[in-house]
PLY file of the C-alpha trace (Angstrom):
ply
format ascii 1.0
element vertex 344
property float x
property float y
property float z
element edge 343
property int vertex1
property int vertex2
end_header
68.60 120.18 148.91
70.80 118.63 146.24
71.54 120.62 143.12
70.87 119.37 139.62
74.58 118.73 139.05
74.85 116.61 142.22
71.82 114.54 141.24
73.31 114.05 137.77
76.61 112.86 139.27
74.78 110.38 141.52
72.79 109.00 138.60
75.91 108.64 136.47
77.68 106.87 139.35
74.81 104.39 139.73
74.81 103.77 135.99
78.53 103.06 135.97
78.18 100.65 138.90
75.43 98.76 137.05
77.63 98.68 133.95
80.60 97.28 135.91
78.42 94.51 137.34
77.23 93.67 133.82
80.74 93.66 132.37
82.06 91.38 135.11
79.19 88.94 134.60
79.64 88.74 130.83
83.43 88.35 131.11
83.01 85.55 133.68
80.48 83.82 131.44
82.84 83.89 128.45
85.77 82.73 130.58
83.83 79.75 131.94
82.71 78.75 128.45
86.18 79.08 126.95
87.56 76.67 129.58
85.48 73.91 127.99
87.41 72.41 125.08
84.23 70.90 123.65
82.84 74.05 121.97
79.31 73.40 120.68
76.42 75.42 119.32
75.06 76.49 122.70
78.48 77.77 123.77
78.92 79.64 120.46
75.58 81.41 120.91
76.30 82.25 124.55
79.67 83.77 123.66
77.99 85.83 120.94
75.37 87.01 123.41
78.02 87.93 126.00
80.00 89.91 123.42
76.83 91.73 122.34
76.03 92.54 125.97
79.52 93.89 126.54
79.35 96.07 123.42
75.95 97.42 124.42
77.02 98.25 127.99
80.34 99.73 126.87
78.74 101.98 124.23
76.18 103.28 126.72
79.01 104.22 129.10
81.05 105.90 126.35
77.93 107.74 125.21
77.38 109.09 128.75
81.01 110.18 129.03
80.83 112.02 125.70
77.61 113.79 126.69
79.05 114.84 130.07
82.19 116.17 128.40
80.21 117.89 125.65
78.00 119.68 128.14
81.04 121.52 129.45
83.72 121.73 126.79
83.09 119.95 123.51
80.82 120.73 120.61
79.29 117.44 119.48
78.60 117.04 115.80
75.54 115.21 114.56
77.82 112.53 113.09
79.24 111.68 116.50
75.72 111.39 117.88
74.64 109.24 114.93
77.66 106.95 115.33
76.94 106.36 119.01
73.27 105.74 118.27
74.21 103.34 115.46
76.45 101.33 117.78
73.73 101.34 120.45
71.21 99.95 118.00
73.78 97.38 116.84
74.28 96.12 120.40
70.56 95.95 121.12
69.71 94.11 117.90
72.50 91.54 118.19
71.60 90.85 121.83
67.98 90.27 120.86
68.86 88.02 117.90
71.30 85.87 119.91
68.66 85.45 122.61
66.13 84.35 120.00
68.59 81.80 118.56
69.30 80.39 122.03
65.60 79.92 122.74
65.02 78.20 119.37
68.05 75.94 119.81
67.07 74.80 123.30
63.49 74.11 122.24
64.69 71.95 119.34
67.01 70.03 121.64
64.20 69.33 124.09
61.69 68.47 121.37
64.03 66.08 119.54
65.25 64.52 122.76
61.64 63.76 123.60
60.90 62.24 120.18
64.20 60.83 118.92
66.32 60.33 122.04
69.52 62.39 121.46
70.10 62.54 117.73
71.79 65.63 116.23
69.62 68.51 115.04
70.31 71.10 112.36
71.56 73.74 114.81
74.04 71.25 116.31
76.35 72.20 113.45
78.98 74.63 114.78
79.63 76.12 111.30
75.91 76.83 110.98
75.91 78.44 114.43
78.86 80.62 113.40
77.06 81.54 110.17
73.92 82.55 112.06
76.05 84.56 114.47
77.62 86.40 111.54
74.18 87.03 110.07
73.03 88.49 113.40
75.99 90.86 113.36
75.20 91.96 109.79
71.54 92.54 110.67
72.64 94.59 113.68
74.67 96.87 111.43
71.88 96.98 108.84
69.37 98.27 111.38
71.89 100.68 112.90
73.03 102.41 109.72
69.74 104.31 109.09
70.45 106.42 112.19
72.81 108.47 109.98
69.89 109.50 107.77
67.37 110.43 110.44
68.02 114.19 110.36
69.23 114.89 106.83
66.26 117.19 106.28
67.17 119.20 109.43
63.70 118.77 110.87
65.31 118.97 114.33
67.53 122.10 114.08
67.93 122.38 117.84
70.13 119.29 117.82
72.18 120.17 114.76
73.03 123.66 116.04
73.86 122.74 119.63
76.17 120.31 121.38
73.42 117.94 122.51
72.28 114.70 120.92
68.69 113.66 120.15
67.09 111.63 122.92
66.04 108.73 120.68
67.70 107.35 117.59
64.45 107.56 115.57
64.42 111.37 115.99
60.66 111.17 115.68
58.78 113.62 117.95
55.03 113.17 117.84
54.47 116.69 116.55
57.21 116.60 113.89
58.00 113.12 112.59
58.85 112.75 108.87
57.59 109.73 106.95
60.97 108.00 106.63
61.66 108.43 110.36
58.27 106.98 111.18
58.79 104.08 108.75
62.18 103.27 110.31
60.74 103.48 113.82
57.87 101.06 113.23
59.92 98.68 111.09
62.51 98.51 113.84
59.95 98.00 116.59
58.17 95.28 114.60
61.12 93.37 113.14
63.68 93.77 115.95
61.47 93.88 119.04
57.96 92.52 118.50
58.83 89.60 116.21
61.69 88.27 118.39
59.47 88.74 121.45
56.81 86.53 119.85
59.40 83.88 118.96
60.97 83.87 122.43
57.57 83.81 124.13
56.39 80.94 121.93
59.52 78.81 122.37
59.58 79.51 126.12
56.01 78.28 126.41
56.84 75.13 124.44
59.94 74.49 126.56
57.89 74.86 129.73
55.27 72.46 128.34
57.91 69.81 127.58
59.44 70.17 131.05
56.06 69.73 132.69
55.35 66.65 130.58
58.73 65.18 131.47
57.97 65.53 135.16
54.93 63.29 134.72
56.81 60.52 132.99
59.71 58.34 134.09
62.62 58.76 131.67
63.59 55.54 129.97
67.24 54.58 129.99
68.64 53.56 126.65
71.60 51.77 128.19
70.50 49.78 131.18
73.98 48.66 132.14
75.31 52.22 132.52
74.92 53.34 136.16
71.82 55.47 136.55
73.77 58.06 138.53
75.77 58.94 135.40
72.63 59.40 133.32
70.86 61.28 136.10
73.81 63.65 136.51
73.80 64.55 132.83
70.02 64.92 132.84
70.14 67.17 135.91
72.80 69.36 134.29
70.75 69.76 131.11
67.60 70.41 133.16
69.37 73.08 135.24
70.65 74.76 132.09
67.14 74.75 130.60
65.66 76.31 133.75
68.33 79.04 133.57
67.40 79.71 129.94
63.71 79.99 130.87
64.56 82.47 133.62
66.66 84.55 131.22
63.85 84.46 128.65
61.45 85.79 131.29
63.76 88.73 132.04
64.10 89.31 128.29
60.34 89.40 127.76
59.64 91.77 130.65
62.51 94.05 129.65
61.68 94.43 125.97
57.91 94.53 126.43
58.46 97.62 128.59
60.82 98.99 125.93
58.20 98.46 123.22
55.41 100.02 125.28
57.59 102.99 126.16
58.37 103.77 122.52
54.75 103.35 121.44
53.08 105.27 124.27
55.58 107.95 125.32
57.15 110.87 123.50
60.87 110.98 124.43
60.93 114.75 124.04
58.17 115.37 126.59
58.95 112.57 129.07
61.47 113.98 131.60
62.98 110.63 132.62
63.42 109.13 129.18
67.21 108.92 129.34
67.20 107.06 132.67
64.35 104.76 131.60
66.04 103.86 128.31
69.30 103.12 130.12
67.67 100.78 132.63
65.83 98.93 129.87
68.89 98.68 127.64
71.17 97.36 130.39
68.89 95.28 132.64
68.91 92.18 130.44
72.55 92.68 129.40
73.57 92.92 133.07
71.44 90.14 134.58
71.43 87.55 131.78
75.08 86.37 132.15
74.50 85.56 135.83
71.26 83.74 135.03
72.79 81.73 132.18
75.83 81.15 134.39
73.81 79.18 136.93
73.36 76.55 134.25
76.85 76.84 132.73
79.29 77.32 135.60
78.21 74.27 137.63
78.08 72.15 134.54
81.53 73.31 133.47
83.06 72.26 136.78
81.69 68.74 136.49
81.86 68.04 132.78
85.42 66.71 132.65
85.22 64.68 135.86
81.86 63.22 134.83
83.29 62.25 131.46
86.23 60.47 133.09
84.01 58.58 135.53
81.69 57.48 132.73
84.64 56.37 130.61
86.12 54.37 133.51
82.78 52.70 134.22
82.23 51.70 130.61
85.81 50.43 130.27
85.36 48.28 133.34
82.12 46.81 132.07
82.84 46.42 128.37
86.59 46.79 128.07
88.45 49.70 126.43
86.79 50.50 123.11
87.06 54.26 122.81
87.31 55.85 119.38
87.17 59.62 119.59
83.86 60.82 120.98
82.01 57.50 120.56
82.15 54.28 122.51
81.23 51.05 120.74
79.46 49.08 123.44
79.61 45.29 123.50
77.13 42.92 124.98
78.28 40.68 127.79
78.00 37.73 125.40
80.79 39.26 123.31
78.62 40.18 120.32
79.04 43.71 119.01
76.11 46.03 119.34
75.48 48.92 116.96
74.84 51.48 119.64
76.96 54.60 120.11
76.97 56.62 123.28
77.90 60.25 122.80
79.40 61.95 125.81
0 1
1 2
2 3
3 4
4 5
5 6
6 7
7 8
8 9
9 10
10 11
11 12
12 13
13 14
14 15
15 16
16 17
17 18
18 19
19 20
20 21
21 22
22 23
23 24
24 25
25 26
26 27
27 28
28 29
29 30
30 31
31 32
32 33
33 34
34 35
35 36
36 37
37 38
38 39
39 40
40 41
41 42
42 43
43 44
44 45
45 46
46 47
47 48
48 49
49 50
50 51
51 52
52 53
53 54
54 55
55 56
56 57
57 58
58 59
59 60
60 61
61 62
62 63
63 64
64 65
65 66
66 67
67 68
68 69
69 70
70 71
71 72
72 73
73 74
74 75
75 76
76 77
77 78
78 79
79 80
80 81
81 82
82 83
83 84
84 85
85 86
86 87
87 88
88 89
89 90
90 91
91 92
92 93
93 94
94 95
95 96
96 97
97 98
98 99
99 100
100 101
101 102
102 103
103 104
104 105
105 106
106 107
107 108
108 109
109 110
110 111
111 112
112 113
113 114
114 115
115 116
116 117
117 118
118 119
119 120
120 121
121 122
122 123
123 124
124 125
125 126
126 127
127 128
128 129
129 130
130 131
131 132
132 133
133 134
134 135
135 136
136 137
137 138
138 139
139 140
140 141
141 142
142 143
143 144
144 145
145 146
146 147
147 148
148 149
149 150
150 151
151 152
152 153
153 154
154 155
155 156
156 157
157 158
158 159
159 160
160 161
161 162
162 163
163 164
164 165
165 166
166 167
167 168
168 169
169 170
170 171
171 172
172 173
173 174
174 175
175 176
176 177
177 178
178 179
179 180
180 181
181 182
182 183
183 184
184 185
185 186
186 187
187 188
188 189
189 190
190 191
191 192
192 193
193 194
194 195
195 196
196 197
197 198
198 199
199 200
200 201
201 202
202 203
203 204
204 205
205 206
206 207
207 208
208 209
209 210
210 211
211 212
212 213
213 214
214 215
215 216
216 217
217 218
218 219
219 220
220 221
221 222
222 223
223 224
224 225
225 226
226 227
227 228
228 229
229 230
230 231
231 232
232 233
233 234
234 235
235 236
236 237
237 238
238 239
239 240
240 241
241 242
242 243
243 244
244 245
245 246
246 247
247 248
248 249
249 250
250 251
251 252
252 253
253 254
254 255
255 256
256 257
257 258
258 259
259 260
260 261
261 262
262 263
263 264
264 265
265 266
266 267
267 268
268 269
269 270
270 271
271 272
272 273
273 274
274 275
275 276
276 277
277 278
278 279
279 280
280 281
281 282
282 283
283 284
284 285
285 286
286 287
287 288
288 289
289 290
290 291
291 292
292 293
293 294
294 295
295 296
296 297
297 298
298 299
299 300
300 301
301 302
302 303
303 304
304 305
305 306
306 307
307 308
308 309
309 310
310 311
311 312
312 313
313 314
314 315
315 316
316 317
317 318
318 319
319 320
320 321
321 322
322 323
323 324
324 325
325 326
326 327
327 328
328 329
329 330
330 331
331 332
332 333
333 334
334 335
335 336
336 337
337 338
338 339
339 340
340 341
341 342
342 343
């Protein structure tokens, strides 16, 4: 029969393997996005999500290494524990907020494409996307900083006098939870978990509704002279990306609903598998999401440049060279200019 130390080593090994898979996926996702010179809002948000995933996975690994080392040699101070918990909260919050922004952005793109063809929306602005990304980072730090104040009253002396860290960053056992710890816990669960879950669930449902409606209708072509294969290829790429987003949103909902239920129904200090359960919840979405998003990004990235060249060649052959930056001023076959711009 395996000893406790052997079981611990096996669990740590499995956790590191999961972390490596997650790191590789997020690095590949960022690399594939950075190859595309045309950096837009969706790419900005995906890069932010990948960086948040990497930070979250990396901090969990560092936290495990520190705990393993501390159990044998080091004496961990409460400030080290609080710092690691703060960074963990930061990674979780930023991952959640970037996911929420991605779901909102894709819904707006689908909704406006259905109503107004392909006109720009507010979130199409890259500076605005960068500003929202910065705001997400600030909110992540804002919700992480209170972890330093969770045990100032020494209501958990066992963790301040030993080398171990509290199991949860709320430090709120059911039988001894101060008011400010409880307030932080429920504010965090409501604002950072429940509210984003509602937004992601709502936008996912609306995206699914639009996709189902689009399947029942034949898409109208705005430019009849452009080969339908070019339009269909772009439509298929956007559709594949949207399906990938819906799949990632499903993983997100399942993952964080379990996280929410676990914190509301279970006491971390009486549940023997809390550490393993929290790890799986914290890393499942961060590990799987880059591969899911990648199914809609990697294939599109391989074809974007070649598709753009073929479309440019086709339009030049039909209308003559008329390219000015990102827009093509199309001319009618009669020679009269037409005020229609095709963005590619």
